Wavefront OBJ file of the C-alpha trace (Angstrom):
o trace
v -123.193 58.997 4.089
v -122.740 56.961 0.867
v -126.212 56.508 0.115
v -126.968 60.038 -0.708
v -123.593 61.224 -1.646
v -123.460 58.422 -4.524
v -126.846 56.997 -5.278
v -127.040 53.699 -3.721
v -129.797 52.049 -2.112
v -129.207 50.779 1.803
v -128.198 47.430 0.531
v -125.864 48.506 -1.729
v -124.327 50.903 0.627
v -123.965 48.167 3.343
v -122.111 45.783 0.786
v -119.681 48.542 -0.035
v -119.024 49.454 3.657
v -118.612 45.677 4.514
v -115.876 45.389 1.727
v -114.358 48.497 2.999
v -113.976 47.597 6.540
v -112.354 43.905 5.215
v -109.632 45.483 3.866
v -110.823 45.290 0.664
v -112.032 41.907 -0.052
v -115.779 40.892 0.026
v -116.811 39.686 3.525
v -118.083 36.460 2.240
v -115.947 36.016 -0.415
v -113.438 33.570 1.190
v -115.350 31.188 3.547
v -111.835 29.714 4.808
v -110.890 33.572 5.926
v -113.895 33.975 7.640
v -113.968 31.070 9.700
v -110.154 31.504 10.557
v -110.945 35.271 11.534
v -112.977 34.021 14.125
v -110.329 32.336 16.185
v -107.743 35.595 15.739
v -108.541 36.592 19.240
v -108.963 33.349 21.201
v -106.680 30.682 18.916
v -107.040 28.085 21.605
v -110.890 27.522 20.837
v -109.707 26.542 17.046
v -108.844 22.853 18.390
v -112.311 22.857 20.428
v -114.108 24.181 17.298
v -112.284 21.195 15.096
v -113.200 18.585 17.381
v -117.146 19.584 17.772
v -117.405 19.944 13.865
v -116.158 16.509 13.526
v -118.955 14.942 15.372
l 1 2 3 4 5 6 7 8 9 10 11 12 13 14 15 16 17 18 19 20 21 22 23 24 25 26 27 28 29 30 31 32 33 34 35 36 37 38 39 40 41 42 43 44 45 46 47 48 49 50 51 52 53 54 55
């Protein structure tokens, strides 16, 4: 367990786990990548998102 083994509190261990699970990158460090990742499994939804976002 990260918290006990490394002396981190819950929030710090969640932050570290998020980076680890995101290929070593901060989860919210790049908002464009965060948005693009939302459409990996369903790329056809990107055009709908863009259309709705314009309004």
